[in-house]
KEKEMI-133270 format. One record per residue: residue number from 0; residue in one letter; x, y, z of N, C-alpha, C in turn. Coordinates in steps of 0.1 Angstrom, whole numbers. Atoms other than C-alpha are relative to their C-alpha. Layout:
<rs>
R, bake, tigu, n_px, n_py, n_pz, ca_px, ca_py, ca_pz, c_px, c_py, c_pz
R, NUM, A, X, Y, Z, X, Y, Z, X, Y, Z $
...
</rs>
This chain:
<rs>
R, bake, tigu, n_px, n_py, n_pz, ca_px, ca_py, ca_pz, c_px, c_py, c_pz
R, 0, M, -7, -11, -6, 937, 1247, 1182, -3, 12, -8 $
R, 1, P, 2, -13, 8, 928, 1283, 1172, 13, 4, -7 $
R, 2, L, -12, -5, 8, 951, 1299, 1146, 9, 9, 8 $
R, 3, T, -8, -9, -8, 962, 1325, 1171, 10, -8, 9 $
R, 4, D, -10, 9, -8, 978, 1296, 1192, 11, -4, -10 $
R, 5, Y, -11, 4, 9, 997, 1284, 1161, 9, 12, -4 $
R, 6, F, -8, -11, 3, 1008, 1319, 1152, 9, 4, 11 $
R, 7, A, -9, -3, -12, 1022, 1324, 1187, 12, -8, 0 $
R, 8, L, -12, 9, 1, 1046, 1295, 1179, 10, 5, -11 $
R, 9, L, -9, -5, 11, 1060, 1314, 1149, 9, 11, 4 $
R, 10, R, -9, -11, -3, 1090, 1337, 1150, -6, 12, -8 $
R, 11, P, 5, -12, 8, 1083, 1373, 1138, 4, -2, -15 $
R, 12, N, -2, 1, 15, 1080, 1374, 1100, 0, -15, -4 $
R, 13, G, 0, 14, 3, 1074, 1336, 1101, -12, -3, -10 $
R, 14, T, 10, 4, 10, 1052, 1317, 1076, -9, -12, 5 $
R, 15, F, 9, 11, -3, 1021, 1296, 1084, -5, -6, -13 $
R, 16, I, 5, 6, 13, 1012, 1271, 1057, -12, -10, 4 $
R, 17, Q, 12, 8, -2, 977, 1256, 1058, 0, -12, -10 $
R, 18, L, 1, 12, 9, 978, 1220, 1043, -14, -5, -1 $
R, 19, G, 14, 5, 3, 946, 1209, 1027, -11, 11, 4 $
R, 20, V, 11, -9, -3, 912, 1225, 1032, -6, -4, 14 $
R, 21, P, 5, 3, -14, 900, 1229, 1068, -15, -4, -1 $
R, 22, D, 14, 3, -2, 866, 1215, 1079, -8, 13, -2 $
R, 23, G, 8, -11, 2, 840, 1239, 1067, 5, 9, -11 $
R, 24, G, -6, -7, 12, 863, 1253, 1040, 4, 14, 3 $
R, 25, A, -4, -14, -3, 871, 1286, 1058, 9, 1, 13 $
R, 26, L, -8, -2, -12, 897, 1299, 1083, -4, 14, 5 $
R, 27, S, 2, -12, -6, 891, 1326, 1108, 14, 6, 3 $
R, 28, V, -14, -5, -1, 923, 1347, 1105, 0, 13, 8 $
R, 29, P, -1, -13, -7, 932, 1374, 1131, 10, 9, -7 $
R, 30, I, -8, -9, 8, 944, 1401, 1108, 10, 8, 8 $
R, 31, P, -10, -8, -8, 960, 1423, 1135, 12, -8, 4 $
R, 32, T, -11, 8, -4, 982, 1394, 1146, 9, -2, -12 $
R, 33, L, -8, 2, 12, 994, 1388, 1110, 8, 13, -3 $
R, 34, V, -6, -13, 4, 1001, 1425, 1104, 11, 4, 11 $
R, 35, H, -9, -4, -10, 1018, 1432, 1138, 12, -8, 1 $
R, 36, R, -11, 10, -1, 1040, 1401, 1137, 7, -3, -14 $
R, 37, G, -6, 2, 14, 1047, 1402, 1099, -2, -15, -4 $
R, 38, I, 3, 14, 3, 1032, 1366, 1096, -5, -1, -14 $
R, 39, K, 5, 3, 13, 1028, 1353, 1061, -9, -13, 1 $
R, 40, L, 9, 11, 0, 999, 1329, 1054, 0, -6, -14 $
R, 41, A, 0, 7, 13, 1001, 1303, 1026, -8, -12, 1 $
R, 42, G, 7, 13, 1, 983, 1272, 1015, 5, -9, -10 $
R, 43, S, -4, 10, 9, 990, 1240, 998, -10, -12, 1 $
R, 44, I, 9, 12, 1, 967, 1212, 986, 9, -12, -1 $
R, 45, V, -8, 12, 0, 981, 1178, 993, -8, -12, -5 $
R, 46, G, 8, 10, 6, 953, 1158, 977, -11, -4, 10 $
R, 47, S, 12, 4, -8, 919, 1145, 988, 3, -14, 6 $
R, 48, P, -2, 13, -6, 916, 1114, 1009, -1, -11, -11 $
R, 49, G, 1, 10, 11, 906, 1095, 977, 13, 0, -9 $
R, 50, E, -13, 0, 8, 937, 1107, 958, 11, -6, 8 $
R, 51, I, -11, 6, -8, 959, 1097, 987, -1, -15, 0 $
R, 52, R, 2, 15, 1, 944, 1062, 987, 5, -5, -13 $
R, 53, E, -4, 4, 13, 949, 1060, 950, 16, 0, -2 $
R, 54, M, -15, -1, 0, 986, 1071, 953, 6, -12, 8 $
R, 55, L, -5, 11, -8, 992, 1046, 981, -2, -14, -7 $
R, 56, K, 3, 12, 7, 976, 1018, 961, 10, -2, -12 $
R, 57, L, -10, 1, 11, 998, 1026, 930, 14, -3, 6 $
R, 58, A, -13, 3, -6, 1029, 1027, 952, 2, -14, 4 $
R, 59, A, -1, 14, -5, 1021, 993, 967, 0, -9, -12 $
R, 60, E, 1, 8, 11, 1012, 978, 933, 14, 0, -8 $
R, 61, K, -12, -2, 8, 1044, 991, 916, 13, -2, 9 $
R, 62, K, -11, 2, -9, 1065, 984, 947, 10, 12, 1 $
R, 63, I, -8, -13, 0, 1077, 1021, 948, 5, 1, 15 $
R, 64, Q, -6, -1, -13, 1101, 1026, 977, 5, 15, 1 $
R, 65, P, -5, -14, -2, 1111, 1060, 992, 16, 0, -1 $
R, 66, W, -15, -2, 1, 1147, 1073, 987, 4, 5, 14 $
R, 67, I, -4, -3, -14, 1159, 1072, 1023, 13, -6, 4 $
R, 68, E, -11, 7, -6, 1190, 1064, 1043, -3, -1, 14 $
R, 69, E, 3, 3, -14, 1183, 1047, 1076, 12, 2, 8 $
R, 70, R, -11, -3, -10, 1205, 1059, 1105, -5, -5, 14 $
R, 71, S, 4, 5, -14, 1204, 1043, 1140, -2, 12, 9 $
R, 72, M, 3, -11, -9, 1191, 1064, 1168, 13, 4, 8 $
R, 73, S, -12, -3, -7, 1225, 1061, 1185, 9, 9, -9 $
R, 74, D, -8, -8, 10, 1239, 1079, 1154, -6, 13, -3 $
R, 75, A, 8, -12, 2, 1215, 1108, 1157, 8, 13, -1 $
R, 76, N, -8, -12, 0, 1241, 1134, 1166, 8, 1, -12 $
R, 77, Q, -8, -1, 12, 1263, 1125, 1137, -9, 3, -12 $
R, 78, A, 9, -2, 11, 1233, 1125, 1114, -3, 15, -1 $
R, 79, I, 3, -14, 0, 1226, 1161, 1124, 12, 8, -5 $
R, 80, V, -13, -6, 5, 1263, 1170, 1118, 0, -2, -15 $
R, 81, D, 0, 3, 15, 1260, 1154, 1083, -10, 8, -7 $
R, 82, M, 10, -8, 6, 1228, 1172, 1076, 5, 14, -2 $
R, 83, E, -5, -14, 1, 1243, 1206, 1084, 12, 1, -10 $
R, 84, A, -11, -1, 10, 1273, 1197, 1062, -5, -3, -14 $
R, 85, G, 6, 3, 13, 1250, 1188, 1033, 3, -13, -5 $
R, 86, R, -5, 13, 5, 1261, 1152, 1031, -11, -10, -4 $
R, 87, P, 11, 10, 3, 1227, 1134, 1029, -2, -1, -15 $
R, 88, R, 4, 2, 14, 1220, 1120, 994, -15, -1, 0 $
R, 89, Y, 14, 2, -1, 1185, 1111, 1005, -5, 5, 14 $
R, 90, R, 6, -4, -13, 1162, 1118, 1035, 5, -10, 10 $
R, 91, Y, -4, 8, -12, 1176, 1105, 1068, -12, -5, 7 $
R, 92, V, 10, 5, -9, 1153, 1083, 1088, 7, -7, 12 $
R, 93, L, -6, 6, -12, 1163, 1075, 1124, -9, -11, 4 $
R, 94, V, 7, 12, -4, 1154, 1040, 1134, 6, -6, 13 $
R, 95, N, -5, 8, -12, 1157, 1019, 1166, 9, -11, -5 $
R, 96, E, -10, 10, 4, 1187, 996, 1163, -6, -14, -2 $
R, 97, K, 5, 14, 2, 1166, 965, 1167, -8, -1, -13 $
R, 98, H, 7, 1, 13, 1148, 974, 1134, 9, 2, -12 $
R, 99, L, -9, -2, 11, 1179, 979, 1113, 3, -13, -7 $
</rs>
């Protein structure tokens, strides 16, 4: 999808964050769209495919588990209320009841 299509999804003065390096290493940025809508453009490197494989291998070897709290899908509305109230200690993950 061209960047202008992504920028159209942002609210005025929104921020677009490019994760990783795009194929070819360059972005074609429509400067007038950025200026007129006040869009901020940022970037973040998340690791090369090799680094990601290495991290996943380490996590598997060391049995590293994420810090999450599983909530059932039927509890989704309460999970949102709890999120807005700042109650989660970890990241909430909604799961189908048959997988709890």
